[in-house]
C-alpha positions as CSV (number, residue, x, y, z in Angstrom):
1,X,0.0,0.0,0.0
2,X,1.1,3.5,-0.8
3,X,0.2,6.6,1.2
4,X,0.2,9.9,-0.7
5,X,-0.1,13.4,0.8
6,X,-0.6,16.4,-1.4
7,X,0.4,20.0,-0.5
8,X,0.9,23.3,-2.2
9,X,-2.6,24.3,-3.2
10,X,-4.0,27.7,-2.5
11,X,-5.6,30.9,-3.9
12,X,-3.8,32.6,-6.8
13,X,-4.7,35.2,-9.3
14,X,-5.1,34.4,-13.0
15,X,-1.7,34.3,-14.6
16,X,0.0,33.2,-11.4
17,X,1.9,30.0,-10.6
18,X,1.6,27.2,-8.0
19,X,3.8,24.2,-7.3
20,X,2.0,21.2,-6.0
21,X,3.8,18.4,-4.2
22,X,2.8,14.8,-3.5
23,X,4.9,12.9,-0.9
24,X,4.8,9.1,-1.0
25,X,5.3,6.6,1.8
26,X,7.6,4.4,-0.4
27,X,10.5,5.4,-2.6
28,X,9.3,6.9,-5.9
29,X,11.8,4.6,-7.6
30,X,9.5,1.7,-6.7
31,X,6.4,3.3,-8.3
32,X,6.2,2.9,-12.0
33,X,3.2,5.1,-12.7
34,X,2.1,8.3,-11.0
35,X,-0.3,11.1,-12.0
36,X,-2.1,14.2,-11.1
37,X,-5.9,14.4,-11.5
38,X,-8.3,17.2,-10.8
39,X,-12.0,17.6,-10.1
40,X,-13.8,20.9,-10.5
41,X,-17.3,21.4,-8.8
42,X,-20.0,19.6,-10.8
43,X,-17.5,17.9,-13.1
44,X,-15.9,14.5,-13.4
45,X,-12.4,13.9,-12.2
46,X,-9.9,14.3,-15.1
47,X,-6.3,13.5,-15.7
48,X,-4.0,16.5,-15.7
49,X,-0.6,14.9,-16.1
50,X,1.0,11.5,-15.8
51,X,4.6,10.3,-15.2
52,X,4.7,6.8,-16.5
53,X,7.3,4.0,-16.7
54,X,9.2,5.5,-13.8
55,X,9.2,8.9,-15.4
56,X,10.3,7.8,-18.9
57,X,7.0,8.7,-20.4
58,X,5.2,12.0,-19.6
59,X,1.6,12.9,-20.7
60,X,-0.4,16.0,-20.4
61,X,-4.0,16.8,-21.0
62,X,-4.4,19.2,-23.9
63,X,-5.9,22.1,-21.8
64,X,-2.7,22.3,-19.6
65,X,0.0,21.5,-22.2
66,X,2.7,24.2,-22.2
67,X,1.6,25.6,-18.8
68,X,2.1,22.6,-16.6
69,X,5.1,20.4,-15.9
70,X,5.2,17.1,-13.9
71,X,8.4,15.7,-12.5
72,X,9.8,13.4,-9.8
73,X,12.1,14.9,-7.1
74,X,13.8,11.7,-6.0
75,X,15.8,13.5,-3.3
76,X,12.6,14.7,-1.7
77,X,10.7,11.6,-2.7
78,X,8.0,13.9,-4.1
79,X,5.9,14.1,-7.3
80,X,5.8,17.7,-8.4
81,X,3.2,19.6,-10.5
82,X,4.5,23.0,-11.5
83,X,1.6,25.1,-12.9
84,X,2.2,28.4,-14.6
85,X,-0.1,31.0,-16.2
86,X,-3.0,29.6,-14.3
87,X,-6.5,30.2,-15.6
88,X,-9.9,30.4,-13.8
89,X,-10.8,27.1,-15.3
90,X,-7.9,25.4,-13.5
91,X,-9.8,25.8,-10.3
92,X,-10.3,22.4,-8.8
93,X,-9.2,19.9,-6.2
94,X,-6.0,18.3,-7.3
95,X,-5.3,14.7,-6.5
96,X,-2.1,12.7,-6.7
97,X,-2.4,9.0,-7.7
98,X,0.0,6.1,-8.0
99,X,0.3,2.5,-9.1
100,X,-1.8,1.6,-12.1
101,X,-3.5,-1.7,-12.5
102,X,-5.6,-2.3,-15.6
103,X,-5.5,1.4,-16.3
104,X,-6.9,2.4,-12.9
105,X,-4.8,4.0,-10.2
106,X,-4.9,2.1,-6.9
107,X,-3.8,4.8,-4.4
108,X,-5.0,8.4,-4.0
109,X,-4.1,11.3,-1.9
110,X,-6.7,13.4,0.0
111,X,-6.5,16.3,-2.5
112,X,-5.4,19.9,-2.4
113,X,-7.6,22.8,-3.4
114,X,-6.4,25.2,-6.1
115,X,-8.5,28.3,-6.6
116,X,-7.7,30.8,-9.4
117,X,-9.4,34.2,-9.2
118,X,-10.1,36.0,-12.4
């Protein structure tokens, strides 16, 4: 089992930046697939970015491409989501997920709120 804890959310003006962190209870080198999802009020949870095959493959959803970067900080054992040029529509609860099985992530963090004011 993997315990994930997100941090770094908050209130930011449109055009600003936030850096989300997800700490894991086991070494990231032992986790093949990790991802960030988000869920806005009244909407389904959606994939934001994924770090697959131990970071060898990176994927982004189209709406954040060019503004968001996902990376693994092995020294801090943390999955990072750097978000720049934030937009109002980026407002959501952001979740960290790890360890895919049959295309479903097994472990989830509790989420961190990101609110972008226009």
